[in-house]
C-alpha positions, -999 to 999 in steps of 0.1 A, spaced: -2 1 0 27 24 5 43 18 -27 13 20 -42 -3 55 -27 37 72 -38 29 55 -76 0 78 -69 11 107 -64 8 105 -18 45 104 -7 33 106 33 20 72 40 17 53 76 -2 32 93 -19 20 126 15 0 136 3 -29 146 -23 -33 129 -57 -17 144 -80 -41 149 -82 -78 164 -51 -93 188 -17 -94 175 13 -108 193 53 -96 199 62 -105 165 35 -88 143 42 -60 165 84 -57 158 76 -64 123 52 -40 117 74 -20 135 104 -31 109 87 -19 82 64 15 103 104 30 114 111 42 74 80 51 68 70 91 70 48 90 93 48 62 117 24 57 147 11 31 169 -24 34 168 -55 5 180 -86 3 189 -99 12 225 -120 -14 228 -95 -43 214 -58 -53 228 -34 -32 238 0 -29 222 22 -7 237 54 -15 230 62 -31 264 24 -47 264 46 -78 254 81 -78 276 106 -62 271 126 -86 249 101 -75 219 98 -38 234 139 -33 234 140 -46 195 116 -17 189 135 9 210 167 -6 188 142 6 153 130 39 171 164 52 175 179 35 145 142 56 125 164 94 148 193 86 136 183 83 99 164 119 98 186 134 85 185 111 51 146 104 59 141 145 61 165 153 24 140 125 10 108 140 18 123 174 4 130 157 -26 93 142 -29 78 179 -24 101 193 -46 101 167 -77 66 147 -64 90 116 -65 81 95 -32 105 82 -1 91 49 -1 92 33 -32 87 -2 -51 120 -12 -67 102 -4 -100 108 29 -92 141 35 -93 152 2 -122 121 4 -142 148 -14 -173 152 -42 -146 124 -68 -149 130 -83 -121 117 -57 -103 82 -57 -124 62 -78 -98 82 -79 -67 67 -64 -36 76 -75 -7 110 -54 -10 111 -17 -7 136 16 -14 135 46 6 152 70 -19 180 59 -40 202 45 -14 187 21 15 169 -10 5 145 -32 30 132 -67 24 110 -69 62 101 -104 67 64 -101 62 48 -138 76 51 -150 111 82 -177 122 108 -166 89 142 -161 99 162 -161 71 145 -153 38 159 -139 3 160 -105 -13 172 -95 -56 195 -69 -55 196 -48 -84 224 -39 -105 251 -26 -90 265 -25 -53 251 -33 -24 258 -32 13 248 -47 43 238 -22 66 247 -38 95 276 -60 86 293 -36 55 295 -72 39 295 -63 2 269 -85 -25 272 -77 -66 241 -62 -77 217 -84 -105 212 -112 -82 191 -129 -49 203 -135 -21 201 -157 11 203 -136 42 195 -137 83 166 -124 92 161 -133 129 139 -112 147 160 -89 161 171 -75 125 154 -62 95 170 -70 61 190 -38 48 213 -27 23 231 10 9 234 14 -27 275 15 -37 278 52 -46 257 69 -14 265 89 10 243 82 42 241 116 62 231 100 98 222 120 129 224 115 169 201 93 185 169 118 202 142 112 222 121 138 202 132 165 177 153 189 184 167 172 216 203 179 204 220 199 181 222 185 150 254 173 146 256 155 115 274 122 106 281 114 69 282 72 59 303 69 29 289 40 4 315 37 -29 307 23 -60 325 3 -80 344 30 -94 352 44 -60 328 72 -60 299 83 -38 276 110 -35 252 132 -12 237 163 -11 220 173 22 188 193 26 185 211 62 158 241 74 141 258 104 120 228 109 91 248 124 82 272 96 77 279 59 107 302 54 119 274 39 97 286 7 118 315 12 153 305 7 157 297 43 171 258 43 203 245 33 214 222 8 248 204 12 264 184 -17 289 167 -8 314 138 -33 338 113 -27 364 97 -49 388 63 -35 412 57 -60 444 32 -53 463 49 -22 447 84 -18 410 92 -10 389 130 -14 359 141 -4 347 172 -21 318 198 3 299 223 -15 297 258 -3 256 256 10 231 271 -15 198 285 9 206 310 36 199 287 68 224 283 90 223 261 119 241 261 149 283 258 157 284 219 157 311 192 136 304 172 106 322 133 104 330 113 78 326 79 79 343 57 55 358 15 63 390 13 45 419 -9 45 440 25 42 462 37 75 467 76 69 501 90 55 487 121 67 449 138 64 444 175 45 417 203 52 420 223 22 458 220 25 464 222 57 471 190 77 454 174 104 456 157 134 443 133 148 417 135 170 413 132 209 381 119 224 362 130 197 374 161 189 382 178 155 406 156 135 406 119 124 407 83 138 414 52 127 399 15 143 390 -12 130 391 -7 95 368 23 107 383 66 92 364 92 108 372 128 103 361 157 123 357 190 112 340 221 114 315 226 97 312 263 89 292 264 59 321 269 37 330 245 5 363 224 17 384 197 8 400 168 27 421 148 14 439 114 22 469 102 20 
């Protein structure tokens, strides 16, 4: 229903998570959240005369899994908000059937148990009880398992584990996912974005983060911010280019982080030609741990070029 509504020109979709009538159980509620945590409208709602279905209704085990996905929803809000702004501006929905993005791939024509969020996130939820493994079709290109970072070649069907704690999710190679902090509500803390980079087969990736004040219609008067960035990683040199933002919205002073999985051990990191020091206690600079390179810079609303050698 979500994907069909999107194709019909209605991008703001949602459902009564867990179902409005009748009696469900903890498994049904968890699997419902594993779809709805990515929908624009996410609400657990139930007929007052039916059985309770709050996340804690069925015990701590189910409650903890639901909490995991609601926290992830808040982490993904920069990505979701950017994709919703695209829907507002272009009419292309956030919640998409695969055929919308891959119209020349006949394997997607009747595929209705997977969906895309924007161009970059593929989700293959479990839609039947007592299922802990499922087949997932990945279209052409390179794909990354969101949870493990394992790489897959597209144009194929893969069998993946899907225990109740896990909904299979894959990130398209060539994308950069903008993430935020875990929050209990929007605006609880300063949104310091993290950009997780997933290169394609050519070592390239790109995105454009959209932001506004989240409260007023001033975006229509140009009070918004759209920041494009491009990643290129070839041989032993990595470059990240951040454009000067479009629009007049200025967020609070903050740090931006770039996260890359790489075997490269940096000899040096440069920001606009100046050496970047190793970070201390999560501050600005760079750090490398377990194959993950993190670079933190001041987000000052200017164009920047990061070079890693």
